[in-house]
Backbone of each chain as nested JSON, in Angstrom:
{
  "chains": [
    {"id": "A", "residues": [
      {"number": 1, "name": "VAL", "atoms": {"N": [-17.596, 5.85, 32.679], "CA": [-17.984, 5.465, 31.4], "C": [-16.97, 6.437, 30.728]}},
      {"number": 2, "name": "VAL", "atoms": {"N": [-16.667, 7.677, 31.207], "CA": [-16.193, 9.16, 30.294], "C": [-14.777, 8.55, 30.106]}},
      {"number": 3, "name": "ASP", "atoms": {"N": [-14.012, 8.268, 31.227], "CA": [-12.696, 7.46, 31.293], "C": [-12.319, 6.403, 30.469]}},
      {"number": 4, "name": "GLN", "atoms": {"N": [-13.563, 5.59, 30.124], "CA": [-13.481, 4.523, 29.068], "C": [-13.43, 5.181, 27.81]}},
      {"number": 5, "name": "ILE", "atoms": {"N": [-14.217, 6.17, 27.478], "CA": [-14.131, 6.848, 26.173], "C": [-12.931, 7.635, 25.791]}},
      {"number": 6, "name": "LYS", "atoms": {"N": [-12.401, 8.083, 26.843], "CA": [-11.12, 8.774, 26.862], "C": [-10.295, 7.852, 26.349]}},
      {"number": 7, "name": "LEU", "atoms": {"N": [-10.206, 6.693, 27.142], "CA": [-9.444, 5.666, 26.765], "C": [-9.608, 5.338, 25.171]}},
      {"number": 8, "name": "TRP", "atoms": {"N": [-10.497, 5.002, 24.928], "CA": [-10.812, 4.36, 23.349], "C": [-10.304, 5.49, 22.262]}},
      {"number": 9, "name": "GLN", "atoms": {"N": [-10.613, 6.617, 22.935], "CA": [-10.31, 7.711, 21.851], "C": [-8.546, 7.847, 21.59]}},
      {"number": 10, "name": "LEU", "atoms": {"N": [-8.022, 7.665, 22.898], "CA": [-6.793, 7.713, 22.947], "C": [-6.242, 6.383, 21.875]}},
      {"number": 11, "name": "GLU", "atoms": {"N": [-7.018, 5.197, 22.124], "CA": [-6.518, 4.36, 21.167], "C": [-6.682, 4.378, 19.835]}},
      {"number": 12, "name": "THR", "atoms": {"N": [-7.846, 5.455, 19.433], "CA": [-7.885, 5.404, 18.257], "C": [-6.963, 6.523, 17.513]}},
      {"number": 13, "name": "GLU", "atoms": {"N": [-6.228, 7.266, 18.391], "CA": [-5.458, 8.214, 17.823], "C": [-4.102, 7.459, 17.742]}},
      {"number": 14, "name": "ARG", "atoms": {"N": [-4.142, 6.242, 18.588], "CA": [-2.451, 5.32, 18.315], "C": [-2.798, 4.317, 17.222]}},
      {"number": 15, "name": "MET", "atoms": {"N": [-3.824, 4.375, 16.503], "CA": [-3.963, 3.561, 15.459], "C": [-3.036, 3.789, 14.355]}},
      {"number": 16, "name": "GLU", "atoms": {"N": [-1.928, 2.967, 14.026], "CA": [-1.043, 3.091, 13.413], "C": [-1.516, 2.831, 11.922]}},
      {"number": 17, "name": "THR", "atoms": {"N": [-1.356, 3.485, 10.996], "CA": [-1.293, 3.011, 9.56], "C": [-0.26, 3.442, 8.592]}},
      {"number": 18, "name": "ILE", "atoms": {"N": [0.268, 2.11, 8.069], "CA": [1.252, 2.171, 7.011], "C": [0.962, 1.701, 5.968]}},
      {"number": 19, "name": "PRO", "atoms": {"N": [1.06, 2.447, 4.874], "CA": [0.794, 2.014, 3.372], "C": [2.039, 0.77, 2.795]}},
      {"number": 20, "name": "GLY", "atoms": {"N": [1.541, 0.072, 1.789], "CA": [2.73, -0.723, 1.297], "C": [1.914, -2.106, 0.999]}},
      {"number": 21, "name": "PHE", "atoms": {"N": [2.786, -3.415, 1.001], "CA": [1.976, -4.601, 0.157], "C": [2.282, -5.536, 0.889]}},
      {"number": 22, "name": "LEU", "atoms": {"N": [1.376, -6.56, 1.148], "CA": [1.056, -7.513, 1.592], "C": [1.38, -8.633, 0.596]}},
      {"number": 23, "name": "PHE", "atoms": {"N": [2.391, -9.55, 0.72], "CA": [2.934, -10.486, 0.129], "C": [2.546, -11.905, 0.852]}},
      {"number": 24, "name": "LYS", "atoms": {"N": [1.919, -12.665, -0.167], "CA": [1.455, -14.15, 0.089], "C": [1.64, -15.226, -0.997]}},
      {"number": 25, "name": "ASP", "atoms": {"N": [1.015, -16.418, -0.476], "CA": [0.893, -17.433, -1.553], "C": [2.199, -17.872, -2.08]}},
      {"number": 26, "name": "PHE", "atoms": {"N": [3.166, -17.709, -1.316], "CA": [4.496, -18.409, -1.546], "C": [4.413, -19.992, -1.871]}},
      {"number": 27, "name": "GLN", "atoms": {"N": [5.217, -20.512, -2.538], "CA": [4.912, -21.956, -3.022], "C": [5.377, -23.052, -1.99]}},
      {"number": 28, "name": "ASP", "atoms": {"N": [6.355, -22.237, -1.148], "CA": [6.689, -23.275, -0.032], "C": [7.581, -22.214, 0.942]}},
      {"number": 29, "name": "PHE", "atoms": {"N": [7.88, -23.08, 2.219], "CA": [8.305, -21.987, 3.273], "C": [9.464, -21.682, 3.013]}},
      {"number": 30, "name": "LYS", "atoms": {"N": [10.637, -22.097, 2.378], "CA": [11.676, -21.709, 1.956], "C": [11.695, -20.346, 1.248]}},
      {"number": 31, "name": "GLU", "atoms": {"N": [10.953, -20.547, 0.132], "CA": [10.691, -19.297, -0.619], "C": [10.243, -18.115, 0.15]}},
      {"number": 32, "name": "TYR", "atoms": {"N": [9.287, -18.31, 1.079], "CA": [8.742, -17.232, 2.293], "C": [9.916, -16.938, 2.86]}},
      {"number": 33, "name": "ASN", "atoms": {"N": [10.458, -17.612, 3.478], "CA": [11.5, -17.433, 4.53], "C": [12.65, -16.553, 3.756]}},
      {"number": 34, "name": "ASP", "atoms": {"N": [13.477, -17.075, 2.398], "CA": [14.199, -16.33, 1.875], "C": [13.773, -14.671, 1.57]}},
      {"number": 35, "name": "CYS", "atoms": {"N": [12.481, -14.513, 1.24], "CA": [11.759, -13.43, 1.021], "C": [11.605, -12.588, 2.234]}},
      {"number": 36, "name": "SER", "atoms": {"N": [11.023, -13.1, 3.156], "CA": [10.741, -12.16, 4.511], "C": [12.184, -11.798, 4.774]}},
      {"number": 37, "name": "LYS", "atoms": {"N": [13.419, -12.665, 4.874], "CA": [14.333, -12.378, 5.615], "C": [15.387, -11.172, 4.861]}},
      {"number": 38, "name": "TYR", "atoms": {"N": [15.153, -11.307, 3.565], "CA": [15.404, -10.204, 2.34], "C": [14.852, -9.192, 2.822]}},
      {"number": 39, "name": "ALA", "atoms": {"N": [13.722, -9.014, 3.026], "CA": [12.777, -7.889, 3.407], "C": [13.421, -7.233, 4.625]}},
      {"number": 40, "name": "ASP", "atoms": {"N": [13.743, -7.843, 5.716], "CA": [14.034, -7.791, 6.828], "C": [15.638, -6.721, 6.802]}},
      {"number": 41, "name": "GLU", "atoms": {"N": [16.2, -7.473, 6.145], "CA": [17.86, -6.838, 5.929], "C": [17.667, -5.534, 5.212]}},
      {"number": 42, "name": "ILE", "atoms": {"N": [16.697, -5.514, 4.031], "CA": [16.884, -4.041, 3.424], "C": [15.868, -3.173, 4.464]}},
      {"number": 43, "name": "GLY", "atoms": {"N": [15.186, -3.639, 5.193], "CA": [14.664, -2.481, 6.27], "C": [13.124, -2.254, 5.822]}},
      {"number": 44, "name": "VAL", "atoms": {"N": [12.369, -3.092, 4.823], "CA": [11.18, -2.743, 4.316], "C": [10.02, -3.544, 5.383]}},
      {"number": 45, "name": "LEU", "atoms": {"N": [10.546, -4.607, 6.155], "CA": [9.497, -5.196, 6.621], "C": [8.747, -4.845, 7.744]}},
      {"number": 46, "name": "GLN", "atoms": {"N": [7.541, -4.774, 7.808], "CA": [6.69, -4.358, 8.988], "C": [5.998, -5.665, 9.672]}},
      {"number": 47, "name": "TRP", "atoms": {"N": [5.629, -6.651, 9.208], "CA": [4.949, -7.453, 9.961], "C": [5.233, -8.865, 9.142]}},
      {"number": 48, "name": "LYS", "atoms": {"N": [5.084, -10.033, 9.989], "CA": [5.083, -11.28, 9.167], "C": [4.624, -12.369, 9.781]}},
      {"number": 49, "name": "SER", "atoms": {"N": [3.978, -13.408, 9.236], "CA": [3.833, -14.771, 10.261], "C": [4.176, -15.749, 9.593]}},
      {"number": 50, "name": "ASP", "atoms": {"N": [5.105, -16.796, 10.155], "CA": [5.858, -17.611, 9.559], "C": [4.577, -18.879, 9.215]}},
      {"number": 51, "name": "GLY", "atoms": {"N": [3.512, -18.757, 10.173], "CA": [2.365, -19.809, 10.184], "C": [1.476, -19.518, 9.202]}},
      {"number": 52, "name": "LYS", "atoms": {"N": [1.465, -18.317, 8.723], "CA": [0.663, -18.023, 7.215], "C": [1.537, -17.928, 6.136]}},
      {"number": 53, "name": "ARG", "atoms": {"N": [2.895, -17.911, 6.323], "CA": [3.822, -17.742, 5.05], "C": [2.928, -16.169, 4.511]}},
      {"number": 54, "name": "THR", "atoms": {"N": [3.028, -15.151, 5.47], "CA": [2.238, -13.925, 4.476], "C": [3.526, -12.783, 5.308]}},
      {"number": 55, "name": "PHE", "atoms": {"N": [3.805, -11.877, 4.577], "CA": [4.305, -10.758, 5.361], "C": [3.872, -9.215, 4.639]}},
      {"number": 56, "name": "PHE", "atoms": {"N": [4.311, -8.559, 5.396], "CA": [3.697, -6.824, 5.178], "C": [5.151, -6.067, 4.794]}},
      {"number": 57, "name": "VAL", "atoms": {"N": [5.358, -5.342, 3.483], "CA": [6.408, -4.479, 3.365], "C": [6.076, -3.106, 3.035]}},
      {"number": 58, "name": "THR", "atoms": {"N": [6.812, -2.017, 3.601], "CA": [6.639, -0.687, 2.898], "C": [6.956, -0.217, 1.373]}},
      {"number": 59, "name": "ARG", "atoms": {"N": [7.813, -1.241, 0.623], "CA": [8.137, -1.054, -0.419], "C": [8.497, -2.47, -0.915]}},
      {"number": 60, "name": "HIS", "atoms": {"N": [8.274, -2.666, -2.48], "CA": [7.971, -3.825, -3.069], "C": [9.162, -3.963, -4.129]}},
      {"number": 61, "name": "GLU", "atoms": {"N": [9.779, -2.914, -4.59], "CA": [10.669, -2.856, -6.022], "C": [11.559, -3.765, -5.639]}},
      {"number": 62, "name": "GLN", "atoms": {"N": [12.573, -3.592, -4.898], "CA": [13.824, -4.587, -4.53], "C": [13.147, -5.928, -4.357]}},
      {"number": 63, "name": "LEU", "atoms": {"N": [12.536, -6.133, -3.601], "CA": [11.845, -7.441, -3.056], "C": [11.41, -7.972, -4.576]}},
      {"number": 64, "name": "ARG", "atoms": {"N": [10.794, -7.392, -5.434], "CA": [10.37, -8.111, -6.76], "C": [11.47, -8.323, -7.324]}},
      {"number": 65, "name": "ASP", "atoms": {"N": [12.604, -7.465, -7.653], "CA": [13.846, -7.937, -8.199], "C": [14.325, -9.343, -7.644]}},
      {"number": 66, "name": "PHE", "atoms": {"N": [14.77, -8.9, -6.113], "CA": [15.043, -10.284, -5.516], "C": [14.287, -11.709, -6.109]}},
      {"number": 67, "name": "ILE", "atoms": {"N": [12.975, -11.559, -5.877], "CA": [12.118, -12.893, -6.24], "C": [12.372, -13.357, -7.253]}},
      {"number": 68, "name": "LYS", "atoms": {"N": [12.505, -12.431, -8.557], "CA": [13.185, -12.667, -10.014], "C": [14.282, -13.357, -9.99]}},
      {"number": 69, "name": "SER", "atoms": {"N": [15.515, -12.974, -9.483], "CA": [16.581, -13.22, -9.474], "C": [16.762, -14.697, -8.763]}},
      {"number": 70, "name": "ARG", "atoms": {"N": [16.144, -14.768, -7.759], "CA": [16.037, -16.171, -7.253], "C": [15.506, -17.09, -7.671]}},
      {"number": 71, "name": "LYS", "atoms": {"N": [14.284, -16.517, -8.474], "CA": [13.61, -17.658, -9.244], "C": [14.656, -18.237, -10.564]}},
      {"number": 72, "name": "ALA", "atoms": {"N": [15.419, -17.104, -11.001], "CA": [16.32, -17.536, -12.061], "C": [17.416, -18.323, -11.602]}},
      {"number": 73, "name": "ARG", "atoms": {"N": [17.936, -18.175, -10.216], "CA": [18.977, -19.147, -9.755], "C": [18.419, -20.452, -9.406]}},
      {"number": 74, "name": "GLU", "atoms": {"N": [17.101, -20.489, -9.082], "CA": [16.422, -21.834, -8.838], "C": [16.071, -22.652, -10.072]}},
      {"number": 75, "name": "ALA", "atoms": {"N": [15.818, -22.141, -11.115], "CA": [15.426, -22.544, -12.327], "C": [16.924, -23.254, -13.239]}},
      {"number": 76, "name": "ALA", "atoms": {"N": [18.286, -22.474, -12.82], "CA": [19.532, -22.579, -13.351], "C": [20.115, -23.936, -12.552]}},
      {"number": 77, "name": "LYS", "atoms": {"N": [19.579, -24.105, -11.436], "CA": [20.038, -25.459, -10.848], "C": [19.807, -26.893, -11.553]}}
    ]},
    {"id": "B", "residues": [
      {"number": 1, "name": "MET", "atoms": {"N": [4.072, -18.301, -7.964], "CA": [4.548, -16.998, -7.687], "C": [3.994, -16.347, -6.592]}},
      {"number": 2, "name": "PRO", "atoms": {"N": [4.423, -15.829, -5.623], "CA": [3.852, -14.959, -4.484], "C": [3.078, -13.82, -5.285]}},
      {"number": 3, "name": "ARG", "atoms": {"N": [1.998, -13.438, -4.49], "CA": [1.197, -12.247, -4.768], "C": [1.437, -10.995, -3.853]}},
      {"number": 4, "name": "ALA", "atoms": {"N": [1.605, -9.665, -4.598], "CA": [1.738, -8.576, -3.934], "C": [0.205, -7.643, -3.751]}},
      {"number": 5, "name": "ILE", "atoms": {"N": [-0.017, -7.558, -2.396], "CA": [-1.313, -6.93, -2.65], "C": [-1.233, -5.36, -1.9]}},
      {"number": 6, "name": "ARG", "atoms": {"N": [-1.604, -4.318, -2.744], "CA": [-1.503, -3.17, -2.21], "C": [-2.486, -2.734, -1.183]}},
      {"number": 7, "name": "GLY", "atoms": {"N": [-1.902, -2.173, 0.134], "CA": [-3.066, -2.043, 1.012], "C": [-2.449, -1.059, 2.245]}},
      {"number": 8, "name": "VAL", "atoms": {"N": [-3.317, -0.991, 3.366], "CA": [-2.471, 0.095, 4.188], "C": [-2.479, -1.194, 5.505]}},
      {"number": 9, "name": "LEU", "atoms": {"N": [-1.402, -1.425, 6.177], "CA": [-1.131, -2.237, 7.343], "C": [-2.059, -1.475, 8.536]}},
      {"number": 10, "name": "VAL", "atoms": {"N": [-2.665, -1.906, 9.413], "CA": [-3.305, -0.896, 10.353], "C": [-2.748, -1.654, 11.769]}},
      {"number": 11, "name": "LYS", "atoms": {"N": [-1.99, -1.203, 12.833], "CA": [-1.618, -1.661, 13.992], "C": [-2.277, -0.809, 15.002]}},
      {"number": 12, "name": "VAL", "atoms": {"N": [-3.246, -1.872, 15.704], "CA": [-4.208, -1.276, 16.565], "C": [-4.586, -2.241, 17.843]}},
      {"number": 13, "name": "ASP", "atoms": {"N": [-4.943, -1.525, 18.89], "CA": [-5.272, -2.263, 20.224], "C": [-6.432, -3.549, 19.827]}},
      {"number": 14, "name": "PRO", "atoms": {"N": [-6.492, -4.459, 20.336], "CA": [-7.648, -5.616, 19.8], "C": [-8.819, -5.039, 20.201]}},
      {"number": 15, "name": "SER", "atoms": {"N": [-9.172, -4.03, 21.137], "CA": [-10.567, -3.589, 21.404], "C": [-11.156, -2.999, 20.123]}},
      {"number": 16, "name": "ILE", "atoms": {"N": [-9.985, -2.154, 19.409], "CA": [-10.745, -1.279, 18.199], "C": [-10.521, -2.336, 17.095]}},
      {"number": 17, "name": "LYS", "atoms": {"N": [-9.739, -3.424, 17.185], "CA": [-9.634, -4.117, 16.029], "C": [-10.721, -5.052, 15.717]}},
      {"number": 18, "name": "ALA", "atoms": {"N": [-11.436, -5.28, 17.088], "CA": [-12.803, -5.865, 17.002], "C": [-13.899, -4.943, 16.429]}},
      {"number": 19, "name": "ILE", "atoms": {"N": [-13.774, -3.78, 16.636], "CA": [-14.766, -2.748, 16.066], "C": [-14.578, -2.691, 14.482]}},
      {"number": 20, "name": "ILE", "atoms": {"N": [-13.378, -2.58, 14.304], "CA": [-13.251, -2.732, 12.745], "C": [-13.804, -3.932, 11.753]}},
      {"number": 21, "name": "VAL", "atoms": {"N": [-13.579, -5.169, 12.473], "CA": [-14.118, -6.267, 12.006], "C": [-15.219, -6.114, 11.965]}},
      {"number": 22, "name": "ASN", "atoms": {"N": [-16.358, -5.865, 13.201], "CA": [-17.691, -5.49, 12.869], "C": [-18.335, -4.724, 12.001]}},
      {"number": 23, "name": "ILE", "atoms": {"N": [-17.479, -3.705, 11.713], "CA": [-17.931, -2.602, 10.894], "C": [-17.822, -3.24, 9.373]}},
      {"number": 24, "name": "ASP", "atoms": {"N": [-16.712, -3.834, 8.943], "CA": [-16.365, -4.739, 7.76], "C": [-17.484, -5.992, 7.39]}},
      {"number": 25, "name": "ALA", "atoms": {"N": [-17.937, -6.123, 8.368], "CA": [-18.673, -7.345, 8.621], "C": [-20.062, -6.947, 7.628]}},
      {"number": 26, "name": "GLU", "atoms": {"N": [-20.588, -5.779, 7.591], "CA": [-21.709, -5.333, 6.755], "C": [-21.586, -5.529, 5.561]}},
      {"number": 27, "name": "ASN", "atoms": {"N": [-20.557, -5.308, 4.733], "CA": [-20.401, -5.36, 3.338], "C": [-18.985, -5.589, 2.657]}},
      {"number": 28, "name": "HIS", "atoms": {"N": [-17.851, -5.991, 3.612], "CA": [-16.586, -6.451, 3.27], "C": [-15.936, -5.123, 2.441]}},
      {"number": 29, "name": "ALA", "atoms": {"N": [-16.082, -3.962, 2.864], "CA": [-15.616, -2.846, 2.279], "C": [-14.333, -2.549, 2.734]}},
      {"number": 30, "name": "PHE", "atoms": {"N": [-13.656, -3.029, 3.566], "CA": [-12.589, -2.303, 4.127], "C": [-11.649, -3.403, 4.281]}},
      {"number": 31, "name": "ILE", "atoms": {"N": [-11.696, -4.787, 4.936], "CA": [-10.395, -5.443, 5.083], "C": [-10.005, -6.279, 4.15]}},
      {"number": 32, "name": "ILE", "atoms": {"N": [-8.959, -6.248, 3.578], "CA": [-8.18, -6.953, 2.817], "C": [-7.939, -8.483, 3.505]}},
      {"number": 33, "name": "GLU", "atoms": {"N": [-7.083, -8.248, 4.453], "CA": [-6.889, -9.526, 5.211], "C": [-6.45, -9.288, 7.065]}},
      {"number": 34, "name": "ASP", "atoms": {"N": [-7.172, -10.165, 7.586], "CA": [-7.009, -10.141, 8.843], "C": [-5.784, -10.872, 9.159]}},
      {"number": 35, "name": "LEU", "atoms": {"N": [-4.844, -10.032, 9.851], "CA": [-3.518, -10.572, 10.274], "C": [-3.771, -11.458, 11.138]}},
      {"number": 36, "name": "ASP", "atoms": {"N": [-3.819, -10.822, 12.407], "CA": [-3.688, -11.408, 13.751], "C": [-4.588, -10.291, 14.975]}},
      {"number": 37, "name": "GLU", "atoms": {"N": [-4.281, -10.783, 16.081], "CA": [-5.32, -9.819, 17.049], "C": [-4.792, -8.438, 17.014]}},
      {"number": 38, "name": "ASP", "atoms": {"N": [-3.884, -7.863, 16.494], "CA": [-3.709, -6.508, 16.356], "C": [-3.178, -5.975, 15.022]}},
      {"number": 39, "name": "HIS", "atoms": {"N": [-3.414, -6.654, 14.319], "CA": [-3.305, -6.217, 12.713], "C": [-4.106, -6.676, 11.726]}},
      {"number": 40, "name": "LEU", "atoms": {"N": [-3.994, -5.777, 10.779], "CA": [-5.11, -5.906, 9.486], "C": [-4.473, -5.252, 8.425]}},
      {"number": 41, "name": "VAL", "atoms": {"N": [-4.816, -5.514, 7.3], "CA": [-4.309, -4.705, 6.053], "C": [-5.69, -4.299, 5.571]}},
      {"number": 42, "name": "ILE", "atoms": {"N": [-6.038, -3.188, 5.459], "CA": [-7.279, -2.423, 4.639], "C": [-6.947, -1.935, 3.296]}},
      {"number": 43, "name": "LYS", "atoms": {"N": [-8.215, -1.474, 2.725], "CA": [-7.808, -0.591, 1.217], "C": [-7.603, 0.75, 1.818]}},
      {"number": 44, "name": "GLU", "atoms": {"N": [-6.687, 1.146, 0.688], "CA": [-6.271, 2.074, 1.109], "C": [-6.867, 3.485, 0.846]}},
      {"number": 45, "name": "ASN", "atoms": {"N": [-7.893, 3.54, -0.003], "CA": [-8.8, 4.543, -0.152], "C": [-10.121, 4.465, 0.777]}},
      {"number": 46, "name": "MET", "atoms": {"N": [-9.884, 3.59, 1.611], "CA": [-10.872, 3.448, 2.962], "C": [-10.743, 3.988, 4.37]}},
      {"number": 47, "name": "VAL", "atoms": {"N": [-9.195, 4.266, 4.499], "CA": [-8.634, 4.396, 5.725], "C": [-9.589, 5.701, 6.527]}},
      {"number": 48, "name": "SER", "atoms": {"N": [-9.569, 6.657, 5.667], "CA": [-10.441, 8.098, 6.485], "C": [-11.617, 7.357, 6.606]}},
      {"number": 49, "name": "VAL", "atoms": {"N": [-12.542, 6.651, 5.808], "CA": [-13.767, 6.18, 5.651], "C": [-13.977, 5.459, 7.162]}},
      {"number": 50, "name": "LEU", "atoms": {"N": [-12.907, 4.529, 7.491], "CA": [-13.121, 3.686, 8.551], "C": [-12.879, 4.342, 9.795]}},
      {"number": 51, "name": "LYS", "atoms": {"N": [-12.003, 5.343, 9.874], "CA": [-11.767, 6.38, 11.35], "C": [-12.738, 7.085, 11.536]}},
      {"number": 52, "name": "GLY", "atoms": {"N": [-13.68, 7.657, 10.367], "CA": [-14.857, 8.002, 11.021], "C": [-15.962, 7.202, 11.372]}},
      {"number": 53, "name": "ARG", "atoms": {"N": [-15.908, 6.187, 10.849], "CA": [-16.783, 5.354, 11.349], "C": [-16.534, 4.6, 12.62]}},
      {"number": 54, "name": "ILE", "atoms": {"N": [-15.464, 4.428, 12.97], "CA": [-15.258, 4.178, 14.376], "C": [-15.112, 5.171, 15.338]}},
      {"number": 55, "name": "ASP", "atoms": {"N": [-15.099, 6.552, 14.929], "CA": [-15.307, 7.818, 15.726], "C": [-16.907, 7.646, 15.904]}},
      {"number": 56, "name": "GLU", "atoms": {"N": [-17.703, 7.23, 14.79], "CA": [-19.164, 7.131, 15.029], "C": [-19.544, 6.142, 16.225]}},
      {"number": 57, "name": "ILE", "atoms": {"N": [-19.082, 5.386, 15.923], "CA": [-19.42, 4.175, 16.657], "C": [-18.893, 4.355, 18.344]}},
      {"number": 58, "name": "LEU", "atoms": {"N": [-17.904, 5.265, 18.53], "CA": [-17.281, 5.142, 20.017], "C": [-18.432, 6.311, 20.348]}},
      {"number": 59, "name": "ALA", "atoms": {"N": [-18.824, 7.432, 19.625], "CA": [-19.747, 8.411, 20.069], "C": [-21.063, 7.699, 20.437]}},
      {"number": 60, "name": "ALA", "atoms": {"N": [-21.686, 6.903, 19.741], "CA": [-22.847, 6.026, 19.986], "C": [-23.035, 5.416, 21.1]}},
      {"number": 61, "name": "VAL", "atoms": {"N": [-21.764, 4.687, 21.735], "CA": [-21.377, 4.2, 22.841], "C": [-21.484, 5.005, 23.898]}},
      {"number": 62, "name": "LEU", "atoms": {"N": [-20.924, 6.227, 23.628], "CA": [-21.313, 7.349, 24.78], "C": [-22.417, 7.598, 25.137]}},
      {"number": 63, "name": "THR", "atoms": {"N": [-23.243, 7.831, 23.837], "CA": [-24.804, 8.333, 24.119], "C": [-25.413, 7.215, 24.558]}},
      {"number": 64, "name": "VAL", "atoms": {"N": [-25.251, 6.014, 24.183], "CA": [-26.057, 5.057, 25.231], "C": [-25.598, 4.471, 26.602]}},
      {"number": 65, "name": "SER", "atoms": {"N": [-24.453, 4.551, 26.727], "CA": [-23.993, 4.639, 28.059], "C": [-24.187, 5.718, 29.158]}},
      {"number": 66, "name": "ASN", "atoms": {"N": [-24.7, 6.492, 28.553], "CA": [-25.013, 8.034, 29.266], "C": [-26.352, 8.697, 28.956]}},
      {"number": 67, "name": "PRO", "atoms": {"N": [-27.544, 7.811, 29.147], "CA": [-28.764, 8.329, 28.468], "C": [-29.098, 9.534, 29.15]}},
      {"number": 68, "name": "ASN", "atoms": {"N": [-28.938, 9.979, 30.321], "CA": [-29.369, 11.315, 30.914], "C": [-28.739, 12.425, 30.468]}},
      {"number": 69, "name": "GLY", "atoms": {"N": [-27.684, 11.973, 29.559], "CA": [-26.852, 13.277, 29.185], "C": [-26.152, 14.054, 30.522]}},
      {"number": 70, "name": "ALA", "atoms": {"N": [-26.096, 15.581, 30.376], "CA": [-25.268, 16.192, 31.148], "C": [-25.678, 15.853, 32.794]}},
      {"number": 71, "name": "GLU", "atoms": {"N": [-27.071, 15.38, 33.113], "CA": [-27.389, 15.343, 34.407], "C": [-26.646, 14.334, 35.143]}},
      {"number": 72, "name": "SER", "atoms": {"N": [-26.107, 13.319, 34.516], "CA": [-25.545, 11.985, 35.088], "C": [-23.988, 12.652, 35.53]}},
      {"number": 73, "name": "ASP", "atoms": {"N": [-23.688, 13.8, 35.053], "CA": [-22.381, 14.269, 35.327], "C": [-22.328, 14.659, 36.955]}},
      {"number": 74, "name": "SER", "atoms": {"N": [-23.198, 14.82, 37.432], "CA": [-23.008, 15.276, 38.769], "C": [-22.93, 13.854, 39.739]}},
      {"number": 75, "name": "ASP", "atoms": {"N": [-22.915, 12.833, 39.264], "CA": [-22.659, 11.544, 39.684], "C": [-21.197, 11.058, 40.076]}},
      {"number": 76, "name": "TYR", "atoms": {"N": [-20.416, 11.933, 39.187], "CA": [-19.054, 11.303, 39.074], "C": [-18.459, 12.187, 40.348]}}
    ]}
  ]
}
């Protein structure tokens, strides 16, 4: 039992916490895919799920600008 | 438009994640999104409270599992 508790304590110490932003509710897979790829390229992507079309980033400013310019490009088509 | 929600990504062992989900079930004060078996997003201002609660629960497990206190140490 004591060994088990020590193990758990190690696990809680290993608990990693990363402040940032969860991005979700993309209108389609392409929008999700473009944005998550861009987030990865600029080094802010921490977690993603293609199935949930959801990802987590450490910073959102560049990504926000990317989403805006992407929208503008799509609208211009 | 996609939504961006501010929070803290928690990467943790599935056994500890299960404890966090149980704590949150009481009043849903911690979890913003349950991502997968070892990832969650929780509210930024609740991180230290959550760590405290996990420590309490692990301490309680120790007490229950070892009701005779120090005496049972001789068994090991």
